[in-house]
C-alpha positions in Angstrom: -0.1 0.0 -0.1 2.8 2.4 0.9 4.7 1.8 -2.6 1.6 2.3 -4.3 0.8 5.7 -2.5 -2.5 4.2 -1.1 -1.6 4.2 2.8 -4.0 6.7 3.5 -6.8 5.8 1.0 -9.7 4.7 3.1 -11.0 2.4 0.2 -7.7 0.4 0.2 -6.8 0.3 3.8 -10.0 0.2 5.9 -8.1 -2.6 8.0 -5.1 -0.4 8.6 -7.4 2.3 10.1 -8.9 -0.2 12.3 -5.7 -1.6 13.2 -4.7 2.1 14.3 -7.7 2.6 16.3 -7.3 -0.6 18.3 -3.6 0.3 18.8 -4.3 3.5 20.1 -7.2 1.9 22.4 -4.5 -0.6 23.7 -2.1 2.1 24.3 -4.6 4.2 26.1 -5.7 1.4 28.6 -2.1 0.4 29.2 -1.3 4.2 30.0 -4.2 4.0 32.4 -3.0 1.1 34.1 0.5 2.3 34.7 0.0 6.3 35.3 -0.2 5.8 38.9 2.9 4.0 39.3 4.7 6.8 37.2 3.0 9.3 39.3 4.6 7.8 42.4 7.9 7.4 40.6 8.1 11.1 39.8 7.0 12.3 43.4 10.1 10.4 44.4 12.2 11.6 41.9 11.2 15.3 42.5 13.0 14.9 46.0 16.2 16.9 46.1 18.7 14.5 48.2 18.9 10.8 47.8 18.3 10.3 51.4 14.8 12.1 50.8 14.0 10.0 47.7 14.7 7.0 49.6 12.5 7.9 52.4 9.3 9.0 50.2 10.0 5.7 48.4 10.0 3.7 51.7 6.7 5.4 52.6 5.2 5.0 49.1 6.0 1.3 49.2 4.7 0.7 52.8 1.4 2.2 51.7 1.1 0.5 48.3 -2.0 -1.8 47.8 -1.0 -5.5 47.6 -1.9 -5.7 43.9 0.4 -3.0 42.9 3.7 -4.2 44.5 4.7 -6.5 41.4 3.7 -3.9 38.8 5.3 -0.9 40.6 8.5 -3.0 40.3 8.1 -4.0 36.9 7.6 -0.2 35.9 10.8 0.7 37.7 12.6 -2.0 35.8 11.4 -1.1 32.6 12.1 2.5 33.0 15.5 2.1 34.2 16.3 -0.7 31.6 15.3 1.9 29.1 18.7 3.5 30.1 20.4 0.7 28.1 23.7 -0.2 28.8 24.1 2.8 31.2 22.3 0.7 33.9 25.5 -1.6 34.0 27.7 1.1 34.2 28.7 1.1 30.6 28.2 5.1 29.5 30.0 4.7 26.1 27.2 5.9 23.4 24.9 6.6 26.3 23.5 10.0 26.4 23.4 11.2 29.9 20.0 12.3 31.1 21.7 14.8 33.6 20.8 14.1 37.1 17.9 12.0 36.0 19.9 9.1 35.1 21.8 9.1 38.8 18.2 9.5 40.2 16.8 6.6 38.1 19.8 4.2 39.0 19.5 5.1 42.7 15.6 4.4 42.4 16.1 1.1 41.2 18.9 0.1 43.8 16.3 1.5 46.4 13.6 -0.6 44.9 15.7 -3.7 45.0 16.8 -3.0 48.8 13.3 -2.0 50.0 11.5 -4.9 48.1 13.7 -7.9 47.9 11.9 -11.1 46.6 11.0 -12.2 50.1 9.3 -8.7 51.0 7.5 -8.9 47.5 6.1 -12.2 48.2 5.1 -11.2 51.7 3.3 -7.7 50.5 1.7 -9.4 47.6 0.4 -12.4 49.7 -3.2 -11.1 49.7 -3.2 -10.1 46.1 -1.7 -13.7 45.1 -4.4 -15.5 47.3 -7.2 -13.6 45.5 -5.4 -14.2 42.0 -5.5 -17.9 43.1 -9.0 -17.9 44.0 -9.9 -16.2 40.8 -8.3 -18.6 38.7 -9.8 -21.7 40.5 -13.3 -20.1 40.0 -12.5 -19.3 36.3 -11.5 -23.0 35.8 -14.4 -24.2 37.8 -16.6 -22.2 35.5 -15.0 -23.3 32.5 -15.0 -26.8 33.1 -19.0 -26.4 34.0 -19.2 -24.9 30.3 -17.3 -27.8 29.0 -19.4 -30.3 30.7 -22.5 -28.4 29.2 -21.1 -28.4 25.8 -20.4 -31.9 26.0 -23.9 -32.7 27.1 -25.3 -30.7 24.3 -23.3 -32.7 21.9 -24.1 -36.1 23.5 -28.1 -35.1 23.3 -27.8 -33.7 19.8 -29.4 -36.7 18.3 -32.6 -36.2 20.2 -33.3 -32.8 18.9 -35.7 -34.1 16.1 -37.8 -36.1 19.1 -37.9 -33.0 21.3 -39.0 -30.7 18.4 -41.9 -33.3 17.5 -42.8 -33.4 21.2 -43.0 -29.6 21.2 -45.1 -29.4 18.2 -47.6 -31.9 19.4 -47.8 -30.1 23.0 -47.3 -33.4 24.8 -44.1 -32.3 26.6 -43.9 -32.6 30.2 -41.5 -31.0 32.4 -39.4 -32.2 35.3 -37.8 -29.9 37.5 
C-alpha cells in the first residue's frame, strides 16, 4: 500500500485504520494502568537529596496496595532498563539525562533494597491468594461450560424427537 501510495486511501486500507484505532485504544488502556505508578515515581524523583528520595519511596512502598507491588517494581525496572547499557555502568554511547540518570539508578537500587523478593512475596500475599481464588473459580466455570457443551453434543441426536414432542404439545417438564 505504501509503495502504491494508497496508505491513506480509506478504500484500500480500511483494515489498517481499524488496526490503528485498536492500537490507540490498547495504548490508552496500558497508559491508564501504569499512570499511578509513574506518578509515584515522579514524586520520588522530585525530591532533592538521595536520602529524601529513599524515605519517600519507603513510605510509598509501605502504603502500596498488595496488587500494585509487582507491577510497580516492573515499571521501575522498565524505566531503568530504557537507559540501556548505562544501567550496567557502561556509559559509552549513552546520552546522559543529567541528574535524572543517577536518580533513576538510585531508584532501582532503592527499590531492590526495599523490596527484595521475600518482601515482594509477603506484601503481595493477599493479592496472590485472591488471584489464585479467581483462577480456581474461572477454571471451575470453564469446566462447567465444557460439561454443558459435551452434554449438548451427546444429546444432539434427540433434537428431532424434542421438536416433535414440542409441536404436538405433549411435553412434560420435570424440575
